[in-house]
C-alpha positions as CSV (number, residue, x, y, z in Angstrom):
1,M,36.2,-9.9,-21.0
2,I,34.6,-13.3,-20.7
3,I,31.2,-13.8,-19.2
4,T,30.4,-17.2,-17.6
5,A,27.2,-18.6,-16.0
6,K,27.0,-21.2,-13.3
7,K,23.8,-22.9,-12.1
8,G,22.9,-22.1,-8.5
9,K,20.1,-23.2,-6.2
10,G,16.6,-23.2,-7.6
11,N,16.3,-21.0,-10.6
12,K,19.4,-18.9,-9.8
13,I,22.3,-18.4,-12.2
14,H,25.5,-16.9,-10.9
15,I,27.3,-14.6,-13.4
16,S,31.0,-14.1,-13.4
17,V,33.3,-12.0,-15.6
18,D,36.9,-13.1,-16.1
19,G,36.4,-15.5,-13.2
20,V,35.1,-12.9,-10.8
21,Y,31.6,-13.2,-9.5
22,M,29.4,-10.3,-10.6
23,L,25.8,-10.9,-9.8
24,T,23.0,-13.5,-9.7
25,V,20.1,-13.6,-12.2
26,S,17.1,-15.9,-12.8
27,D,17.4,-18.7,-15.3
28,D,14.5,-17.2,-17.3
29,F,16.5,-13.9,-17.6
30,W,19.7,-15.6,-18.5
31,F,18.3,-18.0,-21.2
32,S,16.1,-15.4,-22.7
33,G,19.2,-13.2,-23.3
34,S,21.7,-13.1,-26.1
35,Y,24.7,-14.2,-24.1
36,R,26.0,-17.7,-23.5
37,S,28.6,-18.8,-21.0
38,G,32.1,-18.2,-22.5
39,D,31.0,-15.2,-24.7
40,E,33.0,-12.1,-24.8
41,I,31.4,-8.9,-23.4
42,S,32.5,-5.3,-23.5
43,E,32.4,-2.9,-20.6
44,T,29.4,-1.1,-22.2
45,E,27.6,-4.4,-22.8
46,L,28.3,-5.5,-19.3
47,N,26.8,-2.3,-17.8
48,D,23.7,-2.8,-20.0
49,F,23.5,-6.4,-18.8
50,K,23.6,-5.3,-15.2
51,T,20.9,-2.7,-15.7
52,K,18.6,-5.1,-17.4
53,A,19.3,-7.7,-14.7
54,N,18.5,-5.3,-11.9
55,E,15.3,-4.2,-13.7
56,S,14.3,-7.9,-14.2
57,R,15.0,-8.6,-10.5
58,A,13.0,-5.6,-9.5
59,F,10.1,-6.6,-11.7
60,N,10.0,-10.1,-10.2
61,K,10.1,-8.6,-6.7
62,A,7.2,-6.3,-7.7
63,L,5.1,-9.2,-8.8
64,D,5.8,-11.0,-5.5
65,L,4.9,-7.9,-3.5
66,M,1.7,-7.4,-5.4
67,S,0.7,-11.0,-4.9
68,R,0.9,-10.5,-1.2
69,R,-1.2,-7.3,-1.0
70,D,-2.1,-4.2,-3.1
71,H,0.3,-1.3,-3.2
72,S,0.3,2.2,-4.6
73,Q,2.8,2.8,-7.4
74,K,4.9,5.1,-5.1
75,E,4.8,2.7,-2.2
76,L,5.8,-0.2,-4.5
77,E,8.6,1.9,-6.0
78,N,10.0,2.9,-2.6
79,K,10.1,-0.8,-1.5
80,L,11.8,-1.9,-4.6
81,A,14.3,1.0,-4.5
82,R,15.7,-0.2,-1.2
83,S,17.4,-3.2,-2.9
84,A,17.3,-2.5,-6.6
85,G,18.0,1.2,-6.8
86,R,15.7,4.0,-7.9
87,E,15.9,3.7,-11.7
88,P,15.3,-0.1,-11.8
89,A,12.5,0.3,-9.4
90,K,10.8,3.0,-11.5
91,A,11.2,0.8,-14.6
92,A,9.7,-2.2,-12.8
93,V,6.7,-0.3,-11.5
94,Q,6.1,1.1,-15.0
95,R,6.0,-2.5,-16.3
96,V,3.5,-3.8,-13.7
97,A,1.4,-0.6,-14.3
98,D,1.4,-1.3,-18.0
99,L,0.2,-4.8,-17.3
100,G,-2.6,-3.4,-15.1
101,I,-1.3,-5.1,-12.0
102,V,-0.8,-1.9,-10.1
103,N,-3.3,1.0,-10.4
104,D,-3.5,3.8,-7.9
105,E,-7.2,4.5,-8.5
106,T,-8.2,0.9,-7.9
107,Y,-5.9,0.7,-4.9
108,A,-7.3,3.9,-3.4
109,N,-10.9,2.8,-3.8
110,K,-10.2,-0.6,-2.2
111,L,-8.2,0.8,0.7
112,A,-10.7,3.6,1.3
113,D,-13.6,1.0,1.5
114,E,-11.6,-1.1,3.9
115,L,-10.6,1.9,6.1
116,F,-14.2,3.2,6.2
117,R,-16.0,0.0,6.8
118,R,-13.5,-2.0,9.0
119,K,-11.6,0.8,10.9
120,G,-14.3,3.5,10.9
121,F,-12.1,6.2,9.4
122,S,-13.7,9.4,8.3
123,P,-13.2,10.5,4.7
124,S,-10.7,13.2,5.8
125,R,-8.7,10.6,7.7
126,I,-8.9,8.3,4.7
127,R,-7.6,11.1,2.5
128,M,-4.6,11.5,4.8
129,E,-3.9,7.8,4.8
130,L,-4.0,7.5,1.0
131,I,-1.5,10.4,0.6
132,Q,0.8,8.8,3.2
133,R,0.8,5.6,1.2
134,G,1.9,7.5,-2.0
135,V,-1.4,8.1,-3.7
136,S,-1.6,11.5,-5.4
137,S,-3.6,14.3,-3.8
138,E,-5.9,14.4,-6.8
139,I,-6.8,10.7,-6.5
140,A,-7.0,10.9,-2.7
141,D,-9.4,13.9,-3.0
142,N,-11.6,12.2,-5.6
143,T,-11.7,8.9,-3.6
144,S,-12.5,10.5,-0.2
145,E,-15.1,12.8,-1.7
146,S,-16.9,9.9,-3.3
147,I,-17.6,8.2,0.0
148,D,-21.3,8.4,0.7
149,F,-21.9,9.0,4.4
150,E,-23.6,11.3,6.9
151,P,-21.1,12.2,9.7
152,Q,-23.4,12.1,12.7
153,E,-25.2,8.9,11.6
154,R,-21.8,7.3,11.0
155,I,-20.6,8.4,14.5
156,I,-23.8,7.1,16.2
157,E,-23.3,3.8,14.4
158,L,-19.7,3.6,15.7
159,L,-20.8,4.6,19.2
160,K,-23.4,1.8,19.3
161,N,-21.3,-0.9,17.7
162,R,-17.8,-0.2,19.0
163,F,-17.8,2.2,22.0
164,L,-21.2,1.8,23.8
165,R,-19.7,0.0,26.9
166,Q,-17.2,2.8,27.4
167,L,-19.8,5.5,27.7
168,S,-20.9,4.5,31.2
169,D,-18.8,7.2,32.9
170,E,-17.2,10.6,32.2
171,K,-13.7,9.2,31.7
172,G,-14.9,6.7,29.3
173,K,-16.8,9.4,27.3
174,V,-13.6,11.4,27.1
175,R,-11.6,8.4,25.8
176,V,-14.3,7.7,23.2
177,F,-14.4,11.3,22.1
178,N,-10.6,11.3,21.6
179,A,-10.8,8.0,19.7
180,L,-13.3,9.5,17.3
181,V,-11.2,12.6,16.8
182,R,-8.3,10.3,15.8
183,L,-10.6,8.6,13.3
184,G,-11.0,12.0,11.7
185,Y,-14.4,13.2,12.9
186,S,-15.0,16.8,13.9
187,F,-15.6,18.0,17.5
188,S,-19.0,19.4,16.6
189,D,-20.2,16.2,14.8
190,I,-19.0,14.0,17.7
191,R,-20.7,16.2,20.3
192,S,-24.0,16.2,18.3
193,A,-23.9,12.4,17.8
194,M,-23.2,11.8,21.5
195,R,-26.1,14.1,22.5
196,A,-28.4,12.3,20.1
197,L,-27.3,8.9,21.4
198,D,-27.8,10.0,25.0
199,I,-31.4,11.0,24.2
200,E,-32.0,7.7,22.4
201,I,-30.7,5.6,25.3
202,E,-32.9,7.6,27.8
203,S,-36.0,7.0,25.7
204,C,-35.4,3.3,25.7
205,Q,-35.0,3.0,29.4
206,P,-38.0,1.7,31.6
207,G,-40.1,4.5,33.0
208,S,-38.7,7.1,30.5
209,H,-42.1,7.6,28.9
């Protein structure tokens, strides 16, 4: 069999075997390899070439995805597997992990900080979110347990900064209560925080002394 390469748009190289189009690779991949257009290639060599091409494509896609936002290793692998297949995806993730580009502990800490500060998630809700995004239970446990917070103080802070206007009537209080439950806080902590905030509001009103 004869392998031939034809320049495509941008950095693309279209590969054909015995005149039949086979796949497209980057020019970096093609010119760094051992084949040149017109070389003979065996079936085994062709299969090896395809495997390496898929791994290279998956690796480049991994770099692109990581440049857009952080991912867990499992999340990245699943995205790559949709187009490249599972094995090339695993190989690509291992390469970016070896380079330190993807790291589940770093990813978990950054995401946990964002979810806690910006979205108001509780540590238990953060743990669930991390696991859903492919982080191991061990890393999710360690990350969520390392968050320094006092539940009732945190809930009071959220009530004051995010939900205060909704606490004017009973329906609003129910909606706020349910919202806090969805953020991962316990019934008892929410009730205690709401009671504490009610007392604090009353003490600040004119004529309350």
